C-alpha positions as CSV (number, residue, x, y, z in Angstrom):
1,M,0.0,0.0,0.0
2,I,1.3,3.5,-0.9
3,E,1.6,5.8,2.0
4,R,0.3,9.3,2.0
5,T,2.9,11.6,0.5
6,R,3.3,15.3,0.0
7,N,3.8,16.6,-3.5
8,V,6.1,19.5,-4.4
9,R,3.5,22.0,-3.4
10,G,3.0,20.3,0.0
11,D,-0.5,19.0,-0.8
12,A,-1.6,15.7,0.7
13,S,-1.7,13.0,-1.9
14,T,-2.3,9.2,-2.0
15,D,-0.6,8.9,-5.4
16,L,3.2,8.4,-5.3
17,R,4.5,10.3,-8.3
18,I,8.1,9.4,-9.3
19,L,10.1,11.2,-12.0
20,L,13.0,9.1,-13.3
21,T,15.9,10.9,-14.9
22,D,18.3,9.4,-17.5
23,T,20.8,11.4,-19.6
24,T,21.8,8.3,-21.6
25,C,19.7,5.3,-22.8
26,W,20.1,2.9,-20.0
27,P,18.0,-0.3,-20.4
28,V,17.5,-0.4,-16.6
29,V,15.1,2.6,-16.8
30,P,12.2,0.6,-18.3
31,R,12.7,-2.1,-15.7
32,L,12.6,0.6,-12.9
33,V,9.4,2.0,-14.5
34,M,7.7,-1.4,-14.5
35,R,8.8,-2.2,-10.9
36,F,7.6,1.2,-9.6
37,Q,4.3,0.7,-11.4
38,K,3.8,-2.7,-9.7
39,L,4.2,-0.8,-6.4
40,G,1.4,1.5,-7.5
41,A,3.4,4.6,-8.3
42,T,2.7,6.9,-11.2
43,L,5.8,7.5,-13.3
44,A,7.3,9.9,-15.8
45,V,10.7,9.9,-17.3
46,V,13.1,12.7,-18.4
47,C,15.3,11.1,-21.1
48,P,16.9,11.7,-24.5
49,T,14.1,11.2,-27.1
50,P,13.4,9.7,-29.5
51,D,14.5,6.0,-29.2
52,H,14.9,5.8,-25.5
53,P,14.2,2.2,-24.3
54,V,11.4,3.4,-22.1
55,Q,9.4,4.4,-25.1
56,S,9.0,0.7,-26.1
57,L,7.0,-0.2,-23.0
58,R,3.6,-1.8,-23.5
59,Q,2.2,0.6,-20.9
60,P,3.5,4.0,-22.0
61,V,4.6,6.5,-19.5
62,P,4.9,10.3,-20.0
63,T,8.3,11.3,-21.2
64,Y,10.0,14.7,-21.1
65,S,12.8,15.4,-23.5
66,Y,16.3,15.7,-22.0
67,S,18.4,18.4,-23.6
68,G,22.1,17.9,-23.4
69,F,22.5,21.6,-24.3
70,H,20.0,22.8,-21.6
71,P,19.9,19.9,-19.0
72,L,18.8,22.0,-16.0
73,S,16.0,23.5,-18.0
74,S,14.9,20.1,-19.1
75,L,14.8,18.8,-15.5
76,R,13.1,21.9,-14.2
77,T,10.4,21.8,-16.9
78,A,9.7,18.1,-16.2
79,I,9.5,18.7,-12.4
80,E,7.2,21.7,-12.7
81,S,5.0,19.8,-15.2
82,F,4.8,16.4,-13.6
83,D,4.9,17.6,-9.9
84,P,6.6,14.4,-8.5
85,A,6.9,13.4,-4.9
86,M,10.3,12.0,-5.6
87,V,13.0,12.2,-8.3
88,V,15.1,9.1,-9.0
89,P,18.3,9.6,-11.1
90,A,19.3,6.6,-13.3
91,C,22.8,7.8,-14.1
92,D,25.7,9.8,-12.6
93,R,25.1,12.8,-14.9
94,S,21.5,13.0,-13.7
95,V,22.7,13.2,-10.1
96,Q,25.1,16.0,-11.0
97,H,22.4,18.0,-12.8
98,L,20.0,17.6,-9.9
99,H,22.7,18.8,-7.5
100,Q,23.2,21.9,-9.7
101,L,19.5,22.5,-10.0
102,H,19.2,22.2,-6.2
103,A,21.8,24.9,-5.7
104,I,20.2,27.2,-8.3
105,C,16.7,26.8,-6.9
106,R,17.9,27.3,-3.4
107,A,19.6,30.6,-4.4
108,E,16.5,31.8,-6.3
109,G,14.2,31.3,-3.3
110,G,10.5,31.8,-3.7
111,N,8.6,29.2,-5.6
112,A,11.9,27.6,-6.7
113,L,12.4,26.4,-3.1
114,S,9.8,23.7,-3.6
115,I,12.1,22.2,-6.3
116,S,15.1,22.5,-3.9
117,R,13.1,20.7,-1.2
118,L,12.1,17.9,-3.6
119,I,15.7,17.3,-4.7
120,R,16.8,17.2,-1.1
121,R,14.0,14.8,-0.1
122,S,15.0,12.6,-3.1
123,L,18.8,12.7,-2.8
124,G,19.4,13.5,0.8
125,S,21.2,16.4,2.5
126,S,23.0,18.8,0.2
127,Q,26.0,18.6,2.6
128,S,26.7,15.1,1.1
129,Y,26.6,16.2,-2.5
130,S,30.3,16.9,-2.8
131,V,31.1,13.5,-1.4
132,V,28.8,11.5,-3.6
133,S,29.9,13.5,-6.7
134,S,33.5,12.3,-6.2
135,R,34.2,8.6,-6.3
136,Y,37.5,9.2,-4.4
137,A,35.7,11.1,-1.6
138,L,33.0,8.4,-1.4
139,L,35.5,5.6,-1.2
140,R,37.4,7.5,1.5
141,V,34.2,7.9,3.6
142,A,33.4,4.2,3.1
143,R,36.9,3.2,4.3
144,Q,36.4,5.4,7.4
145,E,33.2,3.6,8.1
146,G,35.0,0.3,8.0
147,I,33.8,-0.8,4.6
148,R,36.4,-2.7,2.6
149,V,37.2,-0.8,-0.6
150,P,40.0,-1.2,-3.2
151,R,43.0,1.0,-2.8
């Protein structure tokens, strides 16, 4: 059963809306869509179009075009249009773009703060962004926590 969530505007909702982001054409994205749908979520995907694997699903999902020239604008448009409760990046570049969008929206203030809050809720504290954006820093933290990692 899907718990009550709050959407970007803070309204109560029983519908879990998830926006998947992919800057490449990963075949895992359609699998994620199908799995989230089985859990009762409503999905949309930001991805390069046409010919992204998600467009071949039997049960089509809304897609928003990812622009390599204007990636933050692509993400922002999709978030504002779809109004997700959560954003799930499918690739490292998506994570980087979401971190950048978070910083921009936080600095803008006003209505943009809702996007900043959504990204923080989806990806965690912005204080960790510099660590997860660097494999070296992430491995160093893992090693400090006692996790075995390669040298």
